[in-house]
C-alpha positions in Angstrom: -47.4 -17.8 0.9 -45.0 -15.5 2.6 -41.4 -16.8 2.6 -39.4 -16.6 5.8 -36.4 -14.2 5.8 -34.3 -17.4 6.4 -34.3 -17.6 2.6 -31.8 -14.7 2.6 -29.3 -16.9 4.4 -29.2 -19.4 1.5 -26.5 -19.5 -1.1 -27.3 -19.4 -4.8 -26.6 -23.2 -5.2 -29.3 -24.1 -2.6 -31.7 -21.5 -3.9 -31.4 -22.7 -7.5 -32.1 -26.3 -6.3 -35.2 -25.2 -4.4 -36.5 -23.3 -7.4 -36.0 -26.3 -9.6 -37.8 -28.5 -7.1 -40.7 -26.1 -6.9 -40.2 -25.4 -3.1 -40.7 -21.7 -4.0 -41.5 -19.8 -7.1 -38.9 -17.4 -8.5 -41.4 -14.6 -8.1 -41.7 -15.3 -4.4 -37.9 -15.4 -4.0 -37.3 -12.3 -6.1 -40.0 -10.3 -4.3 -38.6 -11.3 -0.9 -35.2 -10.1 -1.9 -36.6 -6.8 -3.3 -38.6 -6.1 -0.1 -35.5 -6.9 2.0 -33.3 -4.5 -0.1 -35.8 -1.7 0.4 -35.5 -2.2 4.1 -31.7 -2.6 4.5 -30.3 -0.4 1.7 -31.1 3.1 3.0 -28.5 2.9 5.9 -25.8 1.2 3.8 -26.4 2.8 0.3 -25.1 -0.4 -1.5 -27.6 -0.7 -4.4 -27.5 2.5 -6.5 -29.7 1.5 -9.4 -32.5 -1.1 -9.4 -34.4 -3.0 -12.0 -37.0 -4.4 -9.7 -40.0 -4.4 -12.1 -38.0 -6.1 -14.8 -36.7 -8.6 -12.3 -40.2 -9.6 -11.2 -41.3 -9.9 -14.8 -38.3 -12.2 -15.5 -39.2 -14.2 -12.4 -42.8 -14.6 -13.6 -41.5 -15.8 -17.0 -39.3 -18.4 -15.3 -42.3 -19.6 -13.2 -44.6 -19.8 -16.3 -42.0 -21.7 -18.3 -41.6 -24.2 -15.4 -45.4 -24.6 -14.8 -45.9 -25.4 -18.4 -43.3 -28.2 -18.3 -40.5 -26.2 -19.9 -37.0 -27.5 -19.4 -35.1 -25.6 -16.8 -31.3 -26.1 -17.4 -29.7 -22.8 -16.2 -27.4 -23.2 -13.2 -28.8 -20.0 -11.8 -32.3 -20.2 -13.2 -34.6 -17.9 -11.3 -31.9 -16.8 -8.8 -31.6 -13.1 -7.9 -28.1 -11.6 -8.2 -26.4 -8.2 -7.9 -23.9 -6.6 -10.3 -21.1 -4.1 -9.6 -21.8 -0.8 -11.3 -18.7 -1.2 -13.4 -20.4 -3.8 -15.7 -22.5 -2.9 -18.7 -26.1 -4.2 -18.2 -28.6 -3.5 -21.1 -30.8 -0.6 -20.4 -29.0 0.3 -17.2 -26.5 3.1 -16.5 -22.8 2.6 -16.6 -21.6 5.8 -14.9 -18.3 4.9 -13.4 -20.0 6.8 -10.5 -19.1 10.1 -12.3 -21.6 12.9 -12.5 -21.0 13.6 -16.2 -21.9 10.0 -17.1 -25.1 9.8 -15.1 -27.3 9.7 -18.2 -25.4 7.1 -20.2 -27.4 4.0 -20.8 -25.8 0.7 -21.9 -27.1 -0.9 -25.0 -25.5 -4.3 -24.4 -24.5 -6.6 -21.6 -20.9 -7.1 -20.6 -19.7 -10.6 -21.7 -19.7 -11.8 -18.1 -23.2 -10.6 -17.7 -24.3 -12.4 -20.8 -22.9 -15.7 -19.4 -24.8 -15.2 -16.1 -28.1 -14.4 -17.9 -27.6 -17.5 -20.1 -27.7 -19.5 -16.9 -31.0 -17.9 -15.9 -29.7 -15.3 -13.3 -32.1 -12.5 -12.6 -30.4 -9.1 -12.0 -31.9 -7.1 -9.1 -29.7 -4.0 -9.7 -26.2 -2.5 -9.7 -24.1 -1.7 -6.6 -21.9 1.2 -5.6 -18.2 1.7 -6.3 -15.7 4.6 -5.9 -15.3 6.7 -9.0 -13.9 4.6 -11.8 -13.4 1.8 -9.3 -10.1 3.6 -8.4 -10.0 3.3 -4.6 -10.2 0.7 -1.9 -13.1 2.6 -0.2 -16.5 3.2 -1.7 -17.5 6.8 -1.9 -18.2 9.1 -4.9 -19.9 12.3 -5.9 -22.7 10.8 -7.8 -24.1 8.2 -5.4 -22.4 8.9 -2.1 -20.8 6.6 0.4 -21.5 2.9 1.1 -21.5 1.8 4.7 -20.6 -1.5 6.3 -23.8 -3.2 7.5 -22.0 -4.6 10.6 -21.2 -1.0 11.7 -22.3 1.9 9.4 -19.4 4.0 10.8 -16.9 1.6 9.2 -15.8 1.1 5.6 -17.3 -1.4 3.3 -14.1 -1.5 1.3 -13.7 -1.0 -2.4 -13.9 -0.9 -5.1 -16.7 -3.5 -5.0 -17.9 -2.1 -1.7 -21.5 -2.0 -2.7 -21.4 -5.7 -3.6 -19.8 -6.5 -0.2 -22.3 -4.5 1.8 -25.4 -5.7 0.0 -24.4 -9.4 0.1 -23.5 -9.2 3.8 -26.9 -7.8 4.5 -28.6 -10.6 2.4 -29.6 -8.4 -0.5 -28.8 -10.9 -3.2 -28.0 -14.6 -3.5 -24.7 -13.9 -5.3 -23.0 -11.1 -7.1 -20.3 -10.3 -9.7 -17.4 -7.9 -9.2 -13.8 -7.1 -10.3 -10.4 -6.8 -8.6 -7.2 -5.0 -9.8 -6.0 -4.1 -6.3 -8.0 -6.0 -3.8 -11.4 -4.8 -5.1 -13.1 -8.1 -4.5 -11.0 -9.1 -1.5 -11.2 -5.9 0.6 -15.0 -5.8 0.6 -15.3 -9.6 1.1 -13.0 -9.3 4.2 -14.5 -6.2 5.6 -18.1 -7.3 5.2 -17.8 -11.0 5.9 -18.7 -12.5 2.5 -16.9 -15.0 0.3 -15.1 -13.7 -2.8 -13.0 -15.1 -5.6 -10.6 -13.3 -7.8 -9.7 -15.5 -10.8 -6.3 -15.7 -12.3 -5.1 -13.4 -15.1 -7.0 -13.5 -18.4 -9.4 -16.3 -17.1 -12.6 -14.2 -17.5 -13.1 -11.7 -20.3 -13.1 -8.0 -19.2 -15.2 -6.9 -22.3 -17.9 -4.7 -21.1 -16.2 -3.7 -17.8 -15.8 0.1 -17.3 -13.1 1.2 -17.2 -11.1 -1.4 -19.0 -7.3 -1.3 -18.5 -5.3 -0.8 -21.6 -1.8 -1.6 -20.5 -0.9 -5.3 -20.6 0.6 -5.3 -17.1 -2.6 -3.8 -15.7 -4.7 -6.2 -17.7 -3.0 -9.2 -16.1 -3.8 -7.7 -12.6 -7.6 -7.4 -13.3 -9.8 -10.3 -12.3 -13.5 -10.5 -13.0 -15.1 -12.8 -10.3 -17.9 -13.5 -7.9 -18.8 -12.5 -4.4 -21.4 -14.4 -2.3 -22.2 -16.7 0.6 -20.3 -19.9 0.0 -17.2 -21.5 -1.5 -19.4 -23.8 -3.6 -21.1 -20.7 -5.1 -17.7 -19.3 -6.0 -16.8 -22.5 -7.7 -20.1 -22.6 -9.6 -19.8 -19.0 -10.7 -16.2 -19.5 -11.7 -17.2 -22.4 -13.9 -19.9 -20.2 -15.5 -17.6 -17.2 -16.1 -14.6 -19.2 -17.3 -16.4 -22.0 -19.1 -14.2 -24.5 -17.4 -15.1 -27.6 -15.4 -12.0 -28.6 -13.3 -11.6 -32.2 -12.3 -11.8 -33.1 -8.6 -8.4 -33.1 -6.7 -6.9 -34.8 -3.7 -5.5 -32.4 -1.2 -2.9 -34.9 0.0 -1.1 -34.1 -3.2 -0.7 -30.5 -2.1 1.3 -28.6 0.6 -0.2 -25.6 2.5 2.1 -22.7 3.2 0.8 -20.1 5.7 2.4 -16.8 5.5 5.0 -16.4 8.2 4.3 -13.7 10.8 6.6 -10.9 9.8 7.5 -8.0 12.0 7.9 -5.8 9.0 4.2 -5.8 8.1 1.4 -4.9 10.6 -1.2 -7.5 11.5 -3.8 -7.3 14.2 -3.5 -9.7 17.2 -7.0 -11.0 16.6 -6.1 -11.9 13.0 -2.9 -13.6 14.1 -4.7 -15.7 16.6 -7.3 -16.7 14.1 -4.7 -17.8 11.6 -2.8 -19.7 14.3 -6.0 -21.6 15.0 -6.3 -22.4 11.3 -2.7 -23.6 11.3 -3.3 -25.9 14.2 -6.4 -27.3 12.5 -4.8 -27.9 9.1 -1.6 -29.5 10.5 -3.8 -32.5 11.5 -5.1 -32.9 7.9 -2.5 -31.8 5.4 1.2 -31.0 5.1 1.3 -27.5 6.5 4.1 -25.1 7.4 4.9 -21.4 7.7 6.8 -19.6 4.9 6.9 -16.7 2.5 6.6 -17.3 -1.2 9.1 -15.9 -3.8 8.9 -12.1 -4.5 6.4 -11.4 -1.7 8.4 -8.4 -0.4 8.6 -6.9 -3.8 5.0 -7.2 -4.8 3.5 -4.1 -3.2 6.1 -1.8 -4.9 5.5 -3.6 -8.2 1.7 -3.2 -7.8 2.0 0.5 -7.3 4.4 1.0 -10.2 2.2 -1.1 -12.5 -0.9 0.9 -11.5 1.1 4.1 -12.1 2.9 2.9 -15.3 1.0 5.4 -17.6 0.5 8.1 -14.9 -3.2 7.2 -15.0 -3.6 9.1 -18.2 -6.6 7.1 -19.4 -8.2 7.4 -15.9 -7.7 11.1 -15.8 -9.2 11.5 -19.3 -12.3 9.6 -18.3 -12.6 11.4 -14.9 -12.4 15.0 -16.2 -14.0 14.5 -19.6 -14.5 18.0 -21.0 -13.6 19.7 -17.7 -10.3 21.4 -18.3 -9.7 22.2 -14.6 -6.1 21.4 -13.7 -5.8 18.3 -11.6 -4.1 19.9 -8.6 -6.4 22.9 -8.6 -9.4 20.5 -8.7 -8.1 18.5 -5.8 -7.3 21.6 -3.6 -10.6 23.2 -4.5 -12.5 20.1 -3.5 -10.7 19.8 -0.2 -11.4 23.4 0.6 -14.9 23.8 -0.6 -16.3 20.3 -1.2 -18.0 21.8 -4.3 -16.3 20.2 -7.3 -17.5 17.2 -9.3 -14.4 15.2 -8.5 -14.2 13.1 -5.3 -10.8 13.7 -3.6 -10.2 10.0 -3.5 -10.0 9.9 -7.3 -8.1 13.1 -7.9 -5.5 12.2 -5.2 -5.1 8.7 -6.6 -4.4 10.2 -10.0 -1.9 12.6 -8.5 -0.2 9.8 -6.7 0.0 7.8 -9.9 1.9 10.6 -11.6 4.3 10.9 -8.6 5.0 7.1 -8.6 5.1 6.7 -12.4 8.2 4.5 -13.2 10.8 5.7 -15.7 11.1 4.0 -19.0 14.2 2.2 -17.7 12.3 1.0 -14.6 9.3 0.0 -16.8 11.6 -2.3 -18.8 13.0 -3.7 -15.5 9.4 -4.4 -14.3 8.7 -6.3 -17.5 11.8 -8.5 -16.9 10.9 -9.1 -13.3 7.4 -10.2 -14.2 8.7 -12.6 -16.9 11.2 -14.2 -14.5 8.7 -14.2 -11.6 6.0 -15.9 -13.6 8.3 -18.8 -14.4 9.5 -19.0 -10.8 6.0 -19.0 -9.3 4.6 -21.4 -11.9 7.1 -24.0 -10.5 6.8 -22.9 -6.9 3.0 -23.1 -6.8 2.7 -26.3 -8.8 1.3 -28.3 -5.8 1.3 -25.5 -3.2 -1.6 -23.5 -1.6 -0.8 -20.2 0.1 -2.8 -18.8 3.0 -2.5 -15.0 3.5 -4.3 -12.4 5.6 -6.3 -9.9 3.6 -5.6 -6.7 5.5 -3.9 -5.9 8.8 -7.2 -5.2 10.5 -10.9 -5.8 10.1 -12.9 -2.9 8.7 -11.7 0.4 10.2 -13.7 3.6 10.3 -14.4 5.4 7.0 -11.4 7.0 5.4 -8.7 5.1 7.3 -7.9 2.6 4.5 -7.5 5.5 2.0 -5.1 7.2 4.3 -3.0 4.0 4.7 -2.8 3.1 1.0 -2.7 6.5 -0.7 -0.3 8.3 1.7 2.6 10.2 0.1 4.8 8.5 2.7 4.5 5.2 0.7 2.7 3.4 3.6 1.2 1.2 0.9 4.4 -0.8 1.3 3.3 -1.7 4.8 -0.4 -2.3 4.1 -0.7 -3.7 0.5 1.6 -6.8 0.4 -1.1 -9.3 1.4 -3.4 -8.0 -1.4 -0.9 -7.0 -4.1 0.6 -10.5 -4.4 -2.3 -12.1 -6.2 -2.8 -9.1 -8.5 0.9 -8.6 -9.6 1.3 -12.3 -10.3 -2.1 -12.8 -11.8 -3.0 -15.6 -9.3 -6.5 -16.9 -8.3 -7.4 -16.0 -4.7 -10.3 -17.1 -2.6 -11.4 -14.9 0.3 -13.1 -16.7 3.1 -14.6 -15.3 6.4 -13.1 -17.2 9.4 -13.9 -15.2 12.5 -14.5 -11.9 14.2 -12.2 -9.3 15.8 -12.6 -7.7 19.2 -15.1 -5.2 17.7 -17.2 -8.1 16.3 -16.2 -7.2 12.8 -15.5 -10.0 10.2 -12.0 -11.3 9.6 -11.1 -13.3 6.5 -8.2 -15.2 4.9 -7.0 -15.6 1.4 -6.2 -19.0 -0.3 -3.9 -18.4 -3.3 -2.3 -20.7 -5.8 -1.5 -20.8 -9.5 -3.9 -20.9 -12.4 -5.0 -24.5 -12.8 -5.1 -25.1 -9.1 -8.6 -23.6 -8.6 -10.1 -26.9 -7.7 -7.6 -27.3 -4.9 -8.2 -23.8 -3.7 -12.0 -24.4 -3.5 -11.5 -27.8 -1.8 -9.3 -26.4 0.9 -11.7 -23.4 1.2 -14.6 -25.8 1.7 -12.8 -27.6 4.5 -12.0 -24.4 6.3 -15.5 -23.1 5.7 -17.0 -26.2 7.3 -14.8 -25.7 10.4 -15.2 -22.0 10.7 -18.7 -21.6 9.2 -17.7 -18.9 6.7 -20.5 -16.5 5.7 -23.0 -15.3 8.3 -25.6 -12.9 7.2 -25.6 -9.5 9.0 -29.0 -9.2 10.6 -28.4 -5.9 12.4 -30.5 -4.0 9.8 -33.4 -6.5 9.6 
């Protein structure tokens, strides 16, 4: 029996239930997804390494176990998923999208992957990132550029751009990604998928490449899911964190929508969408406009924390045994396009050296973080924040890089919405809520403190029901 492509619209929760009920076999589902990927992936270049044969074999094993009366308990049993290239997956490459690592095969799974496999997830393949996941746009020398399925002339975002593009086109039921500077939220917003960055230290980063070594950077990195529904994000978060939060009542919470500030750019279409959400929520829950503590400081803090070691570890990984000076490598690449280093990465490393804080400033940052954590823990106790994700929907390729990595420090204008959740280690749900004038997806973030995840998901579900949330991009079908 041939399955309708409508199956590609289903979230992982619905798909898992249908597999348990015997509506379809896992082999049918996995094969349908594989055939779809083969069709949609060439123009978007989202999946960079597949394991299709092994995925089909695992699906057959699931079906055989089920047909023989075996107990099916995994929350994702038989469900096809995608994985960001940055995670170790046994017998697959972990390249960091660097040419000199293209033959390195992982012997073990990352801890997060182990948890997903334990629940029966079937990995279809790994998705593209910028080199070392070090940019908010996805392009590299090894695998090339990932394109947005809604418009291939536009960015898919980064660093989890391959995940965002593949999921938007219906290439997996759900996926796993990471976020240290919007790397889940940029691609979710630009591609119109749902994403969740957990709070600091909630999901182990063991087996993620690269893994930050500085404590302030470690607190900014979140390992989390991307997919098609809020309930999938909640399910995946339970699997990844091992927690099972109790239901909450939203009447115990206040919603604070970020005030429209003239100091930070925001597209008119995004403003109008958020105003509509405000009008909707006012009827249901205590809602007002405001700005949380330390919002204005967060973009600067994010850049300084990312630059706190001058990206020494990243530079070492990037250049390996290549002793070419960084500046010479960058200039040569810009002039000849014939080096092994993508200019996005080399320029980001150069920028990190320029913005590296002094030892005195590093001590000040530590003090600010300690005081800020205490302040926000109290402020966000029963409060949910709604932010934009970026000032526009997905722009043309290269524009986001220019805005965030400019020597003129324009990141101060464009990163505050994103940086806040990273700097303060807060959980953030990204949810599609509309389209702009170019028919490109627009999303919002729902942010609060660790421990308020159930409230974030509850509010997200209400908004999702009103505004539909994920819609699969069918332009490449």
